[in-house]
MARLUM-852634 format. One record per residue (C-alpha): residue number from 0; x, y, z; residue in one letter. Coordinates in steps of 0.1 Angstrom, whole numbers, plus 5000, padded with zeros to 4 digits. Each point is the difference from the previous one (the first is absolute). Layout:
(r NUM,(X,Y,Z),"A");
...
END
This chain:
(r 0,(5975,2592,0433),"M");
(r 1,(4992,5000,5038),"S");
(r 2,(5022,4977,5021),"S");
(r 3,(4973,4997,5027),"L");
(r 4,(4984,4967,5008),"D");
(r 5,(4980,4985,5028),"G");
(r 6,(5029,4985,5018),"E");
(r 7,(5019,5034,5001),"I");
(r 8,(4969,5019,5012),"L");
(r 9,(4992,4974,5026),"R");
(r 10,(5035,5004,5014),"N");
(r 11,(4998,5038,4998),"L");
(r 12,(4966,5002,5017),"S");
(r 13,(5013,4985,5032),"T");
(r 14,(5032,5020,5001),"K");
(r 15,(4995,5035,4987),"I");
(r 16,(5003,5029,5024),"G");
(r 17,(4979,5025,4981),"A");
(r 18,(4968,5000,4979),"P");
(r 19,(5007,4986,4966),"L");
(r 20,(4979,5012,4970),"V");
(r 21,(4995,4977,4969),"L");
(r 22,(4987,5021,4971),"R");
(r 23,(4978,4981,4975),"D");
(r 24,(5010,4967,5016),"F");
(r 25,(4964,4987,5000),"I");
(r 26,(4989,5017,4969),"R");
(r 27,(4996,4966,4983),"K");
(r 28,(4973,4991,5026),"W");
(r 29,(4967,5000,4980),"P");
(r 30,(4982,5019,5028),"M");
(r 31,(5023,5030,4995),"C");
(r 32,(4983,5005,4966),"Q");
(r 33,(4964,4995,5012),"W");
(r 34,(4977,5030,4995),"S");
(r 35,(4976,5013,5026),"A");
(r 36,(4972,4982,4982),"E");
(r 37,(5020,4968,5002),"K");
(r 38,(5004,5005,5037),"W");
(r 39,(4963,5006,5003),"C");
(r 40,(4994,4965,4985),"S");
(r 41,(5026,4985,5023),"I");
(r 42,(4983,5013,5032),"F");
(r 43,(4965,4995,4986),"G");
(r 44,(4971,5008,5024),"E");
(r 45,(5019,4994,5033),"K");
(r 46,(4991,5025,5027),"E");
(r 47,(5034,5013,5011),"M");
(r 48,(5005,5019,5033),"P");
(r 49,(5019,5032,4994),"F");
(r 50,(5016,5019,5029),"R");
(r 51,(4991,5037,4994),"C");
(r 52,(5009,5034,5013),"S");
(r 53,(4995,5036,4988),"K");
(r 54,(5028,5013,4978),"R");
(r 55,(5003,5031,5021),"N");
(r 56,(5008,4982,5032),"F");
(r 57,(5026,5020,5019),"V");
(r 58,(5014,4989,5033),"S");
(r 59,(5032,4999,5021),"D");
(r 60,(4998,4962,5000),"E");
(r 61,(4992,4976,4971),"P");
(r 62,(4965,4991,4989),"C");
(r 63,(4998,4968,5019),"W");
(r 64,(4978,4972,4987),"E");
(r 65,(4977,5004,5030),"R");
(r 66,(4991,5035,4987),"K");
(r 67,(4992,4988,4965),"C");
(r 68,(4965,4990,4988),"K");
(r 69,(4995,4968,4981),"V");
(r 70,(4979,5000,4968),"K");
(r 71,(4991,4969,4980),"S");
(r 72,(4997,5002,4962),"M");
(r 73,(5009,4981,4969),"T");
(r 74,(5032,5007,4982),"F");
(r 75,(4980,5014,4971),"K");
(r 76,(4982,5025,5023),"N");
(r 77,(5033,5009,5016),"F");
(r 78,(5015,5008,4966),"V");
(r 79,(4970,5020,4989),"S");
(r 80,(5004,5023,5030),"N");
(r 81,(5037,5007,4996),"L");
(r 82,(4997,5035,4987),"D");
(r 83,(4971,5012,5021),"S");
(r 84,(5009,4986,5035),"S");
(r 85,(5011,5024,5027),"D");
(r 86,(5014,4971,5019),"E");
(r 87,(5030,4977,4996),"W");
(r 88,(4990,4963,5000),"M");
(r 89,(5021,4970,5007),"Y");
(r 90,(4993,4963,4996),"F");
(r 91,(5032,4991,5018),"D");
(r 92,(5019,4971,5014),"Y");
(r 93,(4977,4973,4986),"K");
(r 94,(5013,4965,4994),"Y");
(r 95,(4992,4988,4965),"L");
(r 96,(4989,4965,5011),"H");
(r 97,(4973,5016,5022),"Q");
(r 98,(4984,5019,4971),"W");
(r 99,(5007,4979,4969),"F");
(r 100,(4996,4963,4992),"S");
(r 101,(5030,4979,4989),"S");
(r 102,(4986,4997,4965),"D");
(r 103,(4996,5038,4995),"S");
(r 104,(5022,5018,4974),"E");
(r 105,(5017,5022,5025),"L");
(r 106,(5008,4972,5024),"F");
(r 107,(5016,4980,4972),"K");
(r 108,(5021,5029,4987),"E");
(r 109,(5017,5008,5033),"V");
(r 110,(5034,4984,5004),"S");
(r 111,(5032,5012,5018),"W");
(r 112,(5024,4977,4981),"K");
(r 113,(5016,5029,4982),"D");
(r 114,(5013,5011,5035),"F");
(r 115,(5013,4966,5008),"G");
(r 116,(4970,4987,5019),"Y");
(r 117,(4985,4975,4977),"S");
(r 118,(4980,4985,5028),"N");
(r 119,(4982,5032,5008),"K");
(r 120,(4968,5011,4982),"G");
(r 121,(4966,5014,5005),"A");
(r 122,(4995,4984,5034),"S");
(r 123,(5029,5020,5014),"D");
(r 124,(4990,5032,4984),"T");
(r 125,(4981,5031,5012),"T");
(r 126,(4981,5024,4978),"L");
(r 127,(4998,5038,5003),"W");
(r 128,(4975,5020,4980),"V");
(r 129,(4994,5037,5005),"G");
(r 130,(4995,5034,4985),"N");
(r 131,(5022,5031,5001),"K");
(r 132,(5010,5010,5035),"G");
(r 133,(4992,4966,5015),"A");
(r 134,(5029,4992,5024),"H");
(r 135,(5015,4979,5027),"T");
(r 136,(5014,5019,5031),"P");
(r 137,(5037,4998,5004),"A");
(r 138,(5009,4969,5018),"H");
(r 139,(5026,4973,5005),"Q");
(r 140,(4993,4963,4995),"D");
(r 141,(5015,4980,5028),"T");
(r 142,(4999,4967,4981),"Y");
(r 143,(5017,4990,4968),"G");
(r 144,(5007,5021,4969),"F");
(r 145,(4978,5011,4972),"N");
(r 146,(4999,4997,4962),"I");
(r 147,(4976,5023,4982),"V");
(r 148,(4987,4999,4964),"S");
(r 149,(4982,5029,4985),"Q");
(r 150,(4975,4989,4973),"V");
(r 151,(4978,5031,4994),"Y");
(r 152,(5006,5037,5005),"G");
(r 153,(5028,5017,5020),"K");
(r 154,(5007,4998,5037),"K");
(r 155,(5023,5021,5022),"L");
(r 156,(5023,4984,5026),"W");
(r 157,(5019,5019,5027),"I");
(r 158,(5024,4979,5019),"L");
(r 159,(5023,5003,5030),"F");
(r 160,(5026,4976,5014),"P");
(r 161,(4991,4980,5032),"P");
(r 162,(5023,5022,5021),"E");
(r 163,(4986,5033,4988),"A");
(r 164,(4993,5026,5027),"G");
(r 165,(4972,5025,5002),"G");
(r 166,(4972,4977,4988),"L");
(r 167,(4984,4998,5035),"K");
(r 168,(4992,4962,5000),"P");
(r 169,(4969,4989,5019),"T");
(r 170,(4980,4968,5007),"R");
(r 171,(4968,5020,5002),"V");
(r 172,(4979,4991,4981),"P");
(r 173,(5013,4965,5007),"Y");
(r 174,(5003,4974,4973),"E");
(r 175,(5021,4969,5002),"E");
(r 176,(5031,5003,4977),"S");
(r 177,(4995,5038,4993),"S");
(r 178,(5018,5029,5017),"I");
(r 179,(4984,5032,4989),"Y");
(r 180,(5015,5035,4997),"S");
(r 181,(4981,5028,5017),"E");
(r 182,(5009,5023,4970),"L");
(r 183,(4973,5007,4975),"N");
(r 184,(5015,4998,4965),"F");
(r 185,(4967,5007,4982),"Y");
(r 186,(4988,5034,5010),"C");
(r 187,(5018,5010,5032),"P");
(r 188,(4988,5028,5022),"N");
(r 189,(5036,5008,5009),"N");
(r 190,(5029,4998,4976),"L");
(r 191,(5027,5009,5025),"D");
(r 192,(5002,4964,5013),"V");
(r 193,(5014,4989,4967),"F");
(r 194,(5030,5024,5001),"N");
(r 195,(5024,4976,5018),"G");
(r 196,(4993,4969,4980),"L");
(r 197,(5030,4985,4982),"S");
(r 198,(5008,4968,4981),"G");
(r 199,(4967,5001,4980),"G");
(r 200,(4995,4985,4966),"R");
(r 201,(4972,5005,4975),"M");
(r 202,(4989,4982,4969),"V");
(r 203,(4969,5001,4978),"V");
(r 204,(4991,4966,4986),"L");
(r 205,(4982,4997,4966),"S");
(r 206,(4982,4970,4986),"A");
(r 207,(5026,4973,4993),"G");
(r 208,(5024,5011,5027),"D");
(r 209,(5009,4980,5032),"A");
(r 210,(5015,5010,5033),"L");
(r 211,(5020,4979,5025),"L");
(r 212,(4995,5015,5035),"V");
(r 213,(5026,4987,5025),"P");
(r 214,(4991,4988,5035),"R");
(r 215,(4991,5028,5024),"G");
(r 216,(4999,5029,4976),"W");
(r 217,(4974,5026,5008),"W");
(r 218,(4977,5008,4971),"H");
(r 219,(4971,5024,4992),"Y");
(r 220,(4981,4991,4968),"V");
(r 221,(4976,5022,4981),"Q");
(r 222,(4981,4995,4967),"N");
(r 223,(5009,5026,4973),"V");
(r 224,(4977,4992,4971),"D");
(r 225,(4961,4999,5001),"P");
(r 226,(5001,4962,4998),"L");
(r 227,(5027,4979,5017),"N");
(r 228,(5005,4963,5003),"I");
(r 229,(5029,4982,5016),"S");
(r 230,(5009,4966,5014),"L");
(r 231,(5025,4991,5026),"N");
(r 232,(5015,4970,5019),"M");
(r 233,(5016,4999,5035),"W");
(r 234,(5028,4975,5004),"L");
(r 235,(5014,4986,5033),"P");
(r 236,(5034,5012,5013),"H");
(r 237,(5024,4982,5023),"E");
(r 238,(4995,5026,5027),"K");
(r 239,(4963,4993,5002),"D");
(r 240,(5004,4974,5027),"T");
(r 241,(5012,5025,5026),"T");
(r 242,(4976,5027,4988),"T");
(r 243,(4970,4977,5005),"R");
(r 244,(5010,4998,5037),"V");
(r 245,(5001,5038,5003),"S");
(r 246,(4966,5003,4983),"E");
(r 247,(4985,4973,5023),"A");
(r 248,(5012,5019,5031),"L");
(r 249,(4985,5033,4987),"I");
(r 250,(4968,4982,4991),"K");
(r 251,(4996,4987,5036),"I");
(r 252,(5006,5035,5014),"F");
(r 253,(4976,5018,4977),"I");
(r 254,(4973,4973,5004),"A");
(r 255,(5000,5004,5038),"Q");
(r 256,(4997,5038,4997),"I");
(r 257,(4971,4997,4977),"C");
(r 258,(4981,4975,5022),"K");
(r 259,(4995,5026,5027),"D");
(r 260,(4991,5029,4978),"L");
(r 261,(4966,5010,4988),"P");
(r 262,(4994,4984,4966),"Q");
(r 263,(4999,5034,4981),"E");
(r 264,(5033,5011,5016),"T");
(r 265,(5017,4966,4993),"A");
(r 266,(4990,5003,4964),"K");
(r 267,(5020,5032,4996),"L");
(r 268,(5031,4981,5010),"L");
(r 269,(4995,4973,4974),"L");
(r 270,(4999,4996,4962),"N");
(r 271,(4966,4986,4991),"P");
(r 272,(5015,4966,4991),"N");
(r 273,(5011,4996,5037),"E");
(r 274,(4966,5008,5015),"D");
(r 275,(4998,4964,5015),"D");
(r 276,(5033,5003,5019),"I");
(r 277,(4983,5008,5034),"S");
(r 278,(4978,4969,4996),"D");
(r 279,(5030,4977,4996),"T");
(r 280,(5006,4980,5032),"P");
(r 281,(5033,5007,5017),"L");
(r 282,(5008,4963,4999),"A");
(r 283,(4998,5001,4962),"V");
(r 284,(5023,5030,4998),"L");
(r 285,(5026,4982,5023),"F");
(r 286,(4998,4969,4979),"L");
(r 287,(5008,5021,4969),"Q");
(r 288,(5029,5015,5018),"L");
(r 289,(5013,4966,5012),"E");
(r 290,(4997,4987,4964),"T");
(r 291,(5020,5028,4984),"V");
(r 292,(5026,5001,5029),"A");
(r 293,(5007,4962,4996),"N");
(r 294,(5004,5004,4963),"I");
(r 295,(5025,5028,5005),"Y");
(r 296,(5019,4981,5027),"L");
(r 297,(5002,4969,4977),"D");
(r 298,(5013,5020,4971),"S");
(r 299,(5026,5016,5023),"R");
(r 300,(5012,4966,5012),"R");
(r 301,(5003,4988,4964),"K");
(r 302,(5019,5031,4990),"A");
(r 303,(5025,4995,5028),"R");
(r 304,(5006,4964,4989),"R");
(r 305,(5007,5011,4965),"V");
(r 306,(5023,5027,5012),"K");
(r 307,(5020,4975,5021),"R");
(r 308,(5004,4978,4969),"Q");
(r 309,(5016,5027,4980),"K");
(r 310,(5035,4995,4987),"T");
(r 311,(5028,5025,5000),"C");
(r 312,(4998,5000,4962),"E");
(r 313,(4963,5010,5002),"D");
(r 314,(5010,5029,5023),"D");
(r 315,(5026,5012,4976),"K");
(r 316,(4975,4999,4971),"L");
(r 317,(4976,5020,5021),"A");
(r 318,(5025,5029,5003),"T");
(r 319,(5004,5004,4962),"T");
(r 320,(4980,5026,4980),"A");
(r 321,(4963,4993,4997),"D");
(r 322,(4994,4990,4964),"P");
(r 323,(4963,5010,5002),"E");
(r 324,(5009,5036,5005),"E");
(r 325,(5023,4999,4969),"Y");
(r 326,(4973,4982,4980),"D");
(r 327,(4974,5027,5009),"L");
(r 328,(5023,5028,4988),"K");
(r 329,(5005,4982,4967),"M");
(r 330,(4963,4994,4996),"L");
(r 331,(4992,5036,5007),"L");
(r 332,(5026,5012,4974),"E");
(r 333,(4985,4978,4973),"D");
(r 334,(4974,5023,4985),"K");
(r 335,(4982,4970,4984),"A");
(r 336,(4989,4990,5034),"N");
(r 337,(4980,5032,5006),"K");
(r 338,(5008,4997,5036),"M");
(r 339,(5007,5027,5026),"E");
(r 340,(5001,5007,5037),"I");
(r 341,(4971,5022,5009),"A");
(r 342,(5012,5036,4997),"P");
(r 343,(5007,5021,5032),"S");
(r 344,(4977,5028,5010),"I");
(r 345,(5009,5029,5022),"T");
(r 346,(4978,5014,5028),"A");
(r 347,(4995,5031,4979),"S");
(r 348,(4989,4980,4970),"D");
(r 349,(4976,4980,5022),"L");
(r 350,(4984,5031,5014),"I");
(r 351,(4995,5013,4964),"D");
(r 352,(4983,4967,4992),"L");
(r 353,(4977,5004,5030),"L");
(r 354,(4992,5036,4991),"K");
(r 355,(4990,4987,4966),"K");
(r 356,(4976,4975,5016),"N");
(r 357,(4985,5028,5021),"L");
(r 358,(4996,5022,4970),"K");
(r 359,(4983,4973,4980),"E");
(r 360,(4976,4988,5027),"N");
(r 361,(4993,5028,5024),"V");
(r 362,(4982,5031,4989),"S");
(r 363,(5012,5032,5017),"T");
(r 364,(4965,5009,5009),"D");
(r 365,(4989,4966,5011),"A");
(r 366,(4985,4998,5035),"V");
(r 367,(5012,4969,5018),"L");
(r 368,(4981,4984,5028),"E");
(r 369,(5017,4994,5033),"D");
(r 370,(4997,4962,4993),"D");
(r 371,(5021,5005,4969),"D");
(r 372,(5028,5020,5017),"V");
(r 373,(5003,4979,5032),"D");
(r 374,(5015,4965,4998),"G");
(r 375,(4981,4971,5015),"S");
(r 376,(5028,4992,5025),"T");
(r 377,(5006,5035,5012),"S");
(r 378,(4977,4995,5030),"T");
(r 379,(5020,4970,5012),"L");
(r 380,(5031,5019,5011),"C");
(r 381,(5010,4980,5031),"L");
(r 382,(4988,4966,4989),"T");
(r 383,(5017,5004,4967),"K");
(r 384,(5032,5012,5016),"A");
(r 385,(5001,4970,5023),"V");
(r 386,(4995,4976,4971),"I");
(r 387,(5027,5016,4979),"D");
(r 388,(5024,5001,5030),"A");
(r 389,(4996,4963,5007),"F");
(r 390,(5001,4991,4963),"S");
(r 391,(5031,5020,4992),"Q");
(r 392,(5026,4978,4983),"N");
(r 393,(5027,5003,5027),"N");
(r 394,(4975,4992,5027),"V");
(r 395,(4984,4970,4983),"I");
(r 396,(5035,4987,4991),"E");
(r 397,(5010,5001,5036),"L");
(r 398,(4968,4982,5011),"V");
(r 399,(5005,4974,4973),"K");
(r 400,(5037,4993,5009),"Q");
(r 401,(4990,4996,5037),"N");
(r 402,(4973,4976,4989),"L");
(r 403,(5024,4979,4979),"F");
(r 404,(5025,4999,5029),"T");
(r 405,(4974,4986,5024),"R");
(r 406,(4985,4976,4974),"L");
(r 407,(5035,4987,4991),"S");
(r 408,(5007,4993,5037),"Q");
(r 409,(4967,4981,5004),"S");
(r 410,(5009,4975,4973),"Y");
END
């Protein structure tokens, strides 16, 4: 019998250093047994906006959201076109409470208590619905950590640790809390850029599986089956207070650049959900920065007070072996738990996977238009380079520390 319980998983979710896979962990959730017809009744006649792109999209850079079209259709119509569509379609990153009433069957069924978060439910949950090939570009979430539940179909996850090199991080297109990779993990025009990647992990989730994604881990996600449905929840991390200051500084910088650019050019720098950034008054952006900076400084003062109150006995205990690491090893060895660290993937295996994507989606005699081959940010060479140079972690950390020093002196 499995020895996992909510308390253990809650503890693990905040401490694990690598993606943790929980096979069949949510199999008992009723929605994991729902048929496509049942899901049709759940969604009803809602017109759902699907982000769409041609399956044979080939580019050096990812298929950014700006380059996708949006098509509205009911879930039933979406399912009826699964086999005939030449596009991948994604109803992604949608909060349940914005699409379902609190008395709906789906809303009532969602609960994260099995993971140790009994106070989290549908209101904290985002929904992802797509067909085969629908994907999210490789990126790093700057806030919190992630728990994913796969409820229908199979989904591929490729992950890299926060410190992984070669992923070419960029803030263009800009989205608060997301750092994108310039590498195209779907159908890349050039496979050579993947040769030097190391530290990668890969896992395919099936209905009933769950995944714990630690803070800062890069991830590329792609649907494997014709119909795919998953839920996820982001949870706060203790380091979010300092990260929010970094993000506020970057936001001010990018907002001011966009204010003086033609609207069409500025749009290429932004993810669609950030289109209003150039309209945000500078005073508002500075107020946001002041708020998060004060929160961080307050938390740092509290931490220092706690540290001063530590006893010698506490210090000695802190030097002993971490019991959590030992517990994780025991839990992994217990086969009843059906738990595993996401398996490693070599650069060679990754390239083979990308070749498979290309073979399945791109016909050798297909004629691709220039717009398909060229990435939407490729014309912004200097502007993009300036943004990425200022947003680079070592630069923004230096600015932030100088800011904290001056703010501390003013109090």
